Structures are given as C-alpha cells and as structure tokens.
N, C-alpha and C positions, 0 to 999 in steps of 0.2 A: 496402457497405464506408462505413469511418467515416472522418471529415475529422480530422485531424490540425492544429493550431494552427502556425504556424513557430517562436512562441516558446512555451516551456516551459522546465521544467528539466533539467540533464543534474548528475547523482550519480554517484559513483564511490567508493568503500569496501572495502580489503583486509581480507579475516578470516582468521583463525590457524586455521581448518577445512577439510579436505576439500570440493570442490565438492556431492558429492553428500548429505553432514550440511544444508550451508546450503540446498539445494534441499530436503531433508524438512522443514525448520524451518518454511518460504516455503508448503508444502504438507498438511502434516501436521496437522490439529486440536488433536491433543493436544500440539503443541507450538506453534502460531503464535499462540494467544492467551496462551501464556505470557511474551511479549516483545514484540509488535504494538502500539503506540500511543504517545501522549503519557506521558511517564514517573508514577508514580506512578495512572494510570488504570488499572483492571482491564477484560476485553474478554471476554464468552461469544460464545464460538461457537456459532449454532445450526445452520447450515448450511456443508459447506465441500464442494462438489463441483467440481475440481480438473481437467476437463476444456473444449474447445472448448464454449460453450453452457452451461456449468454457471456456480453461482453459488455463492458465499462470503457468508454475513449473517451481521451480528453487532452487540454492543451495547457500547457503552464505558460505562464509569462513574467519574466525579469520586470521587479520594479518598474523600470524605467520603460517597458516594453518592447525592449530590442531584440531581447533572447525567446522565442518560443519551443517547448517541444513537447511534443505528442507522446503519449502512452495507454498504454491498455490491460485492463487486466480479462481473464477468460476466466469464468466461475466452474471451478471443477464440483466444489461441495457446496451447500448452503441451508444449515439448518438452524431455523429462526426460533430464539433468539442468540441463541451461545457459540454458532459457527460456522464459517466463512475459510473457503480455502480458494483460493485463486492462483494461474501463473502471472506474473507482473512483467512488461516488456516493453520497451521503448517503441513507438510505430510511429507511422505517417499518417495525413493526417486522413486515412482510407482503412486506418488499423492494420493494415500490414506491417510485420516486425521489420524492425529495422537495427540496425547497431548502434548502442548508444554512443553520445556525439563528443562525448570528454574520454573515451577509453575504447579501444580498437579491440581490445581482448575483453569488455565486459560480458558477460553472459546474456545470450540472448533472452533464455528464460529465468526467471525466478521464481519459485513456491513458496509464498505465504500462508499460512496454516493459524486463522486467529480464532482463538477460542474468548470465551467470555462468561463468568463465574461473578453471581450475585452473592453477596453478604452482607448482612443489616444496611441495606440502602447504597452500598457501594460495588460497584464492580473491577474487579481485576481483570484484565486484559493481557493474554497472553500470546506475544507473536514469534512464530520460529518461520525461518526462511531461510532459503540458498537457493546456488544455483539446478538446475534439472537438464541433465544429458549435457552438461561442460565438457568441454576439452581441458588437457591441465592446463593450458595457458590460462582461459576462462576462470578457472578455480584458482590458480593463483591471484590473476588479477581481483577477485571479489574476495581472497582471503585480505590480501594485502589493502581492502579500501572498508573492509569493514569496520574497523574504529570509526571512522567518516559515517559511514551508513548508519551504525548505531547513533553517532550525534543526530546525523538530520533526523532520524525518526523521534529521535528526545524532544527536538522543537518543533517537530508534526504532532505529537501527543501531547505538548505543551498548548498548542494551537486548540488542539480538540479538549483538551481540560477547559480553556477559557470557554470556548462554544457551548460547552455544555453545560456550564454554568449560565450562560442565556436564553437555553432553552427549557431552566426549570422554575 
C-alpha cells in the first residue's frame, strides 16, 4: 500500500453531463486524448488499460510540436462509473518512471482519487491528489507549485466541459 501525503490538492467541478458519460471520457482512449492536458497541447494515447494494475501511457506534445512529455497512470482502483484512483508519473516512451523535466524535485508519484456523483443529470467530479512516498524536498516542490497545478487542472476541466457538450 502506498502512503499518501497529508497535504495535496482538492478540486471540485460540476459538469452538465451524466456520470456514465463523464466516466467514459476518462476511461476510453478514443475520448481521453481529445480533452486531457494543457490547452493547445495534443495527447497521443499509446496504451489505456483501465483496471487495477493496468496502465495508461501517453505523450503530450506542445502546440508547435517541439516539446514532448511522456506520462503514465497506474490504476489502483476502478469502480464503474463512480471512482478512479491512479498513480500519475512522468515517464519515458516505455512507461518507465522518470523525473519531471521542469523540476528535479518534483515527486515521482502523485496519487489522484476521482469520484463522480450525479444529481439532476449533472455530475460533480471531486479530485483529490498529492505526492506518494515523497521526500521532504519533493513535498515542498509540490506544495510550492500547487497553485499552478490547480490552475492547470482548471484549464483541463474547461476542455473536458467543452468536450462533454460535443458528446451529448
């Protein structure tokens, strides 16, 4: 069992879409690559095996194509259509965990716990996350960048909201 840090992120967003659809676009490679990531970046989904122990592997590319960053999720828990738990890491093209290119002290592993609750045809997504088994330096790097991480997820969730509109 991995140890989750005591500090981390807590994000909540309401989407105007049924829970089953929100879950589907988080777990289907045909959908996930069309909305995940920073605005303007593209995502090539190489692998997406959404089950405990399964892995997502993808490559994000900058708008001009000059930068590429690989990342992976290792799924810990999958409860259709209400919960996803995964460990997120930067990786190489083979799925080996690597240090983040932007900060030598960024945590190697970050847990994300996503829960989906539906009411009146809308879905409330709650995302909790934080470093796993982090050193003090890694935790400090995460805490320092937390406002930018929140802002980044805000943009990603804006893209998800737009994408969900196109799927209904």
